[in-house]
PAZAPA-4460 file (N, C-alpha, C; in steps of 0.05 Angstrom, whole numbers, plus 32768, in hexadecimal, padded with zeros to 4 digits):
% residues 166
    n_x    n_y    n_z   ca_x   ca_y   ca_z    c_x    c_y    c_z   seq   type   mol
   800C   7FE3   8001   7FFB   8000   8001   800D   801A   8000     1      M     A
   800A   8030   7FF5   801A   8046   7FED   8011   8055   8007     2      L     A
   8029   805E   8016   802A   806F   8024   8024   808C   8022     3      K     A
   8019   80A6   8027   8021   80BD   801F   802C   80C4   8037     4      L     A
   803A   80E3   8027   8050   80EA   8040   803C   80FA   8050     5      P     A
   8042   8101   806B   8030   810E   807F   803E   8123   8080     6      S     A
   802E   8136   808A   803B   8157   8092   8057   815C   809B     7      Q     A
   8059   8145   80B0   806D   8143   80C0   8088   813D   80A8     8      K     A
   807D   8126   809B   8093   8128   808B   80A0   8136   807A     9      D     A
   809B   814D   8076   80A3   816D   806D   80AE   817E   807C    10      Y     A
   80A8   817E   8090   80B3   818A   80A2   80D4   8184   80AE    11      L     A
   80DE   8193   80B0   80FD   818B   80B8   8100   8182   80D5    12      P     A
   8110   8177   80DF   8110   8173   8102   8111   8193   810D    13      E     A
   810D   818C   8125   8108   81A7   8137   8120   81AC   8138    14      E     A
   813D   81A6   813E   8155   81AC   8141   8163   81BC   8127    15      D     A
   814E   81BD   8107   815D   81C0   80F6   8142   81DB   80F0    16      E     A
   8130   81DE   80FF   8125   81F9   80FC   812B   820B   8110    17      M     A
   8127   8224   8105   812D   8240   810F   8129   8247   812D    18      T     A
   812C   8245   813E   811C   824D   8156   811D   826F   815F    19      K     A
   8109   8274   8169   8109   8287   8163   8107   8299   8184    20      H     A
   8116   82B0   8189   810C   82C2   819F   8100   82D9   81A0    21      Y     A
   80F2   82E1   81B3   80DE   82F4   81A7   80DA   8302   81CB    22      I     A
   80EE   8325   81C8   80F2   8322   81E8   80EA   833A   81F1    23      I     A
   80D9   8346   81FE   80CD   835B   8202   80E1   836E   8215    24      D     A
   80ED   837C   8204   8102   8392   820A   80FE   83A1   821D    25      G     A
   80EA   83AE   8225   80DC   83B9   823B   80E2   83B1   8259    26      N     A
   80CE   839C   824F   80D6   8387   826D   80ED   837A   827A    27      N     A
   80FD   8372   8262   811D   836D   8269   812E   8383   8275    28      L     A
   8126   839D   826E   813B   83B8   8278   812C   83B3   8292    29      I     A
   8114   83B7   8296   810A   83B6   82B5   8115   83A0   82C5    30      G     A
   811B   838C   82B7   812F   8375   82D0   8152   837A   82C9    31      K     A
   8154   838D   82BD   817B   8398   82C5   817C   83AF   82CC    32      I     A
   818D   83AD   82E7   8182   83C4   82F8   8194   83D5   82E8    33      K     A
   81A9   83D6   82DF   81C1   83E9   82CF   81AB   8402   82BD    34      N     A
   819F   83EA   82A5   818B   83F6   8293   8170   83FE   8298    35      L     A
   8167   83F8   82AD   814B   8400   82B9   814F   8424   82C9    36      W     A
   816F   841D   82D3   8175   843A   82D8   8175   8452   82C2    37      E     A
   8183   844E   82B2   818B   8453   8298   8172   845D   828B    38      L     A
   815C   844F   828A   814E   8447   827B   8135   8461   827D    39      Q     A
   8135   846A   829B   8131   847D   82AC   813B   849F   829C    40      K     A
   814E   849E   829C   8162   84B3   828D   8167   84B7   8272    41      T     A
   8166   849C   8264   8170   84A0   824F   8162   8487   8237    42      D     A
   8157   8487   822E   8139   8473   8231   814D   8461   820F    43      R     A
   8157   8476   81F8   815E   8468   81E2   817B   8452   81EE    44      Q     A
   818B   8464   8204   81A9   8457   8206   819E   8438   8215    45      S     A
   8189   843B   8223   8188   841C   8233   817D   840A   821D    46      S     A
   8167   841A   8206   8160   83FD   81F0   8174   83F7   81DC    47      R     A
   8190   840F   81DE   81A5   8408   81D4   81BA   83E5   81DB    48      E     A
   81C0   83F1   81F9   81D2   83E0   8207   81BE   83BF   8209    49      R     A
   81A8   83C5   820E   8197   83B0   820C   81A2   839A   81F0    50      L     A
   8195   83AB   81DF   8199   839C   81C5   81B3   8390   81BC    51      A     A
   81CD   83A6   81C4   81E5   8397   81C3   81EB   837F   81D3    52      F     A
   81DF   837F   81EC   81E7   8371   81FE   81D8   8357   81F0    53      T     A
   81C0   834F   81E7   81AF   8341   81DE   81BF   8332   81C5    54      V     A
   81C3   8345   81B4   81CE   8338   819A   81EA   832A   819D    55      D     A
   81FD   8335   81B4   8217   8329   81BB   8213   8311   81C3    56      R     A
   81F3   830D   81D3   81F8   82F2   81DE   81E5   82E1   81C9    57      Y     A
   81D6   82EC   81B8   81D5   82CD   81A4   81E8   82D4   8190    58      F     A
   81FA   82E3   818A   8211   82E6   8176   8211   82CB   816A    59      S     A
   8221   82B1   817A   821F   829D   816E   820D   827F   8171    60      Q     A
   81F7   8290   817D   81DF   8277   817B   81CF   8277   8165    61      K     A
   81C4   8264   815C   81AF   8261   8140   819C   8267   8149    62      K     A
   8188   8277   8152   8172   8285   8153   816A   829D   8148    63      Y     A
   8150   829E   8142   8151   82C0   8138   8142   82CB   814F    64      S     A
   8143   82E7   814F   813D   82F3   816C   8124   8310   815F    65      V     A
   8114   831B   8170   8109   8330   8170   810D   8337   8181    66      S     A
   810C   8351   818B   8113   8361   81A4   80FD   837A   81A0    67      L     A
   80E6   837B   81AF   80D9   838F   81AD   80D2   83A6   81CA    68      H     A
   80D3   83BD   81B9   80D2   83D0   81C3   80B3   83DF   81C6    69      F     A
   80AF   83EC   81D8   8098   83FE   81D5   80A2   8418   81CA    70      D     A
   8088   8426   81B9   8090   8439   81AF   809B   8439   8197    71      G     A
   80AA   8452   818D   80B1   8459   817D   80D4   845A   8181    72      H     A
   80DE   845B   8169   80FE   8458   8164   810C   846B   816D    73      P     A
   8120   8475   817D   812A   8485   817D   813F   848D   816B    74      G     A
   8149   847D   815F   8165   8475   8151   8161   8460   8148    75      G     A
   8173   8451   8136   8174   8440   8128   818E   843D   813B    76      A     A
   8185   8417   813B   8196   8406   8152   81A2   83F0   813D    77      I     A
   81B0   83EE   8132   81C4   83DD   8122   81C8   83C9   8133    78      R     A
   81C1   83B5   812A   81CC   8393   8138   81CF   837E   8124    79      T     A
   81E1   836D   8120   81DE   8356   8116   81D2   833F   8114    80      S     A
   81CE   8346   812E   81BD   8324   8137   8199   8328   8136    81      K     A
   8193   833A   813F   817C   833B   814D   816C   8353   813B    82      I     A
   8151   8350   8138   813F   835D   8128   812F   8373   813E    83      K     A
   8131   8384   813F   8123   83A4   8152   810D   83A8   814D    84      I     A
   80F6   83A4   8156   80DB   83AB   8153   80CF   83BA   816C    85      V     A
   80C1   83CF   815F   80B1   83E0   816D   8093   83E4   816A    86      Y     A
   8085   83EC   8176   8068   83E7   817E   8061   83FF   8174    87      S     A
   8070   8419   816D   8064   842E   8160   804D   843D   8171    88      E     A
   8036   8437   815E   801C   8441   8179   8013   842F   8188    89      N     A
   801A   8415   8189   800D   8402   818F   801C   83F9   81AA    90      K     A
   8018   83EA   81BD   8023   83E3   81D8   8035   83C4   81C8    91      I     A
   804E   83C8   81D5   8067   83AC   81CB   8054   8399   81C6    92      A     A
   8041   8389   81E1   8031   8378   81E6   8022   8370   81D3    93      D     A
   801B   8383   81C0   8005   8384   81A6   8014   8375   8192    94      S     A
   8030   8388   818E   803F   8379   817D   804E   835C   8185    95      K     A
   8053   835E   8194   8065   8339   81A2   804A   8326   819D    96      I     A
   802F   8328   81A0   8026   8317   81A0   8017   8316   8180    97      K     A
   8018   832D   816B   801B   8328   8152   8033   8316   8146    98      E     A
   8040   831F   8149   8058   830B   8148   805B   82E6   814F    99      E     A
   8050   82E3   8160   8049   82CB   8167   802F   82C0   8151   100      I     A
   801C   82CE   8156   800C   82C8   814E   800F   82BD   8128   101      D     A
   8025   82CA   8117   802A   82D3   8106   8043   82B8   80FE   102      H     A
   804C   82B0   8113   8058   829D   8111   8055   827E   810A   103      F     A
   8064   826B   80F4   8051   825C   80EB   8056   8245   80FB   104      K     A
   8069   8242   8111   8073   822E   8123   8070   8234   813D   105      N     A
   805F   823F   8153   8067   8253   816C   8071   8242   8180   106      P     A
   8076   8227   817B   8082   8210   8190   80A1   821B   818C   107      K     A
   80B4   8221   8174   80CA   8229   8172   80CF   824C   817E   108      L     A
   80BA   8251   8185   80BB   8268   8193   80C1   826C   81B5   109      I     A
   80D8   827D   81B9   80DD   827D   81D9   80D3   829D   81E0   110      T     A
   80C4   82A0   81F3   80B5   82C2   81F7   80C5   82C7   8211   111      V     A
   80D5   82DA   8212   80E5   82EC   8223   80D5   8302   822E   112      V     A
   80C4   82F5   824D   80B1   8316   825B   80AA   830A   826E   113      S     A
   80A6   8318   828A   809B   8312   829A   8081   831E   82A1   114      S     A
   8075   832A   828F   8057   8337   8284   8048   831C   8288   115      D     A
   8037   831B   8298   801A   8303   829E   8011   82FE   8282   116      N     A
   800C   8316   8276   7FF7   8316   8267   8009   830B   8247   117      N     A
   8022   8314   8242   802D   830A   8231   802C   82F1   8233   118      I     A
   803E   82E6   824C   8044   82C9   8256   8027   82B1   824C   119      A     A
   8017   82C0   8256   7FFA   82AF   8251   7FF1   82A7   8231   120      E     A
   7FF9   82C2   8222   7FEF   82BC   8204   8007   82A9   81FA   121      F     A
   8024   82A9   8201   8031   829A   81F5   802F   8281   81FF   122      A     A
   8025   827A   8211   8027   825E   8226   800A   824F   8213   123      K     A
   7FFA   8261   8208   7FE0   825A   81FE   7FE3   824A   81DE   124      V     A
   7FFD   825D   81D8   8002   825C   81BD   801F   8244   81B8   125      N     A
   801F   8237   81D6   8032   8229   81CD   8055   8226   81D4   126      S     A
   8056   8243   81D1   8075   824B   81D7   807E   824C   81EE   127      C     A
   809B   824C   81F2   80A6   8246   8207   80A5   8267   8211   128      K     A
   80A7   8266   8231   80AB   8287   823E   80BF   8281   8253   129      I     A
   80D2   8292   824C   80E5   8297   8264   80E5   82B9   826D   130      V     A
   80E4   82BA   8288   80D7   82D8   8295   80F6   82E4   8290   131      K     A
   80F3   82F3   828E   8106   830B   828D   8119   830D   8297   132      S     A
   8113   8309   82B6   8134   8304   82D3   813F   82F6   82C5   133      E     A
   8129   82DC   82C7   8146   82B9   82BB   8158   82C9   829E   134      S     A
   814D   82D8   828B   8159   82D9   8272   816D   82EB   8281   135      F     A
   816C   82FD   8285   8176   8317   8293   8197   8308   829E   136      A     A
   818C   82F2   82B1   81A5   82DA   82B8   81B4   82D2   82A5   137      K     A
   81A2   82C6   828D   81AD   82BB   8279   81C6   82C9   8272   138      K     A
   81B8   82E7   8261   81D0   82FC   8256   81E7   82F9   8265   139      L     A
   81EC   82FE   827F   8206   8300   828A   8213   82E8   8294   140      F     A
   81FE   82CF   8292   8212   82B7   8296   8228   82B9   8289   141      D     A
   8226   82BF   826D   8245   82B6   825E   825A   82CB   8265   142      G     A
   825C   82DA   827A   826B   82F0   8282   8275   82F2   829F   143      N     A
   8270   82D6   82A6   8277   82CE   82C8   8293   82DF   82D2   144      K     A
   828A   82EF   82E6   82A3   8300   82F5   829B   831C   82E6   145      G     A
   828C   831F   82D6   8285   833B   82CB   826F   833F   82E1   146      S     A
   8268   8352   82E8   824D   8368   82EF   823E   8364   82D6   147      T     A
   8224   8371   82DF   821C   8371   82CB   821E   838E   82C0   148      E     A
   8229   83A2   82CE   8229   83BE   82C9   8248   83BD   82B8   149      E     A
   825B   83A9   82C1   8271   83AC   82B0   8271   839C   828E   150      D     A
   8255   8390   8292   8252   8382   8276   8245   83A1   8265   151      I     A
   822F   83A7   826F   8223   83C7   8265   8237   83DB   825E   152      I     A
   824C   83DE   8274   8256   83F1   826B   8270   83E7   8253   153      K     A
   8273   83D6   8250   8282   83C5   823B   827D   83C7   821E   154      S     A
   8260   83D3   821C   8257   83DA   8201   8260   83F4   81FE   155      I     A
   8273   83F8   81FC   8281   8418   81F8   8275   8424   81E5   156      D     A
   827F   8444   81E1   8276   8455   81CD   8283   8448   81BC   157      D     A
   828F   8441   81AD   82A2   8441   819B   828F   842C   8185   158      E     A
   828D   840E   819E   827C   8404   8199   825E   8404   8185   159      E     A
   824D   841B   819B   8236   8426   8195   8237   8432   8172   160      I     A
   824E   8444   8171   824C   8454   8161   8250   8441   8141   161      K     A
   8268   8432   814B   8266   8412   812B   8250   840F   812E   162      K     A
   8236   8406   8140   8222   83FF   8135   8213   840C   8128   163      M     A
   8215   8424   8130   820B   843D   8126   8217   8448   8102   164      F     A
   822A   843B   80FF   823D   8443   80E8   8246   846B   80E5   165      G     A
   824C   8471   8102   8250   8486   8104   8278   8481   810A   166      V     A
***
């Protein structure tokens, strides 16, 4: 008897598929003390430092990443690995939910947020959820012996200028 291939036969193994991270940027900034303090006086700089830190973290990993911020861009942030999404006239939560809705296989998504509304939406859609506090610790684990402040300060003005093409 002829066996017809199932949809499963057409899908590559999970480890061959690109896994995707969706990061609630403002929520994550709120869990990193130095960035939270910086956010109060210089919103754009806190976003840039988070973006560069996240970009470094994922630089050798095979994931696609989108970093979501509320509002409008304050200036271009050039990163090599991550896509930055601004909510414009919406709240970032809406844009995160839209991205989850439009993803073909939400089981491959890891959502980084401590926002209960986003976490519940992600869970209902079969996404993995990582709390921002846990992810913040992961961001800095690769730099044992360095404090969070040292790592953030290591992203110096010259590196920022290169990212902006100045």
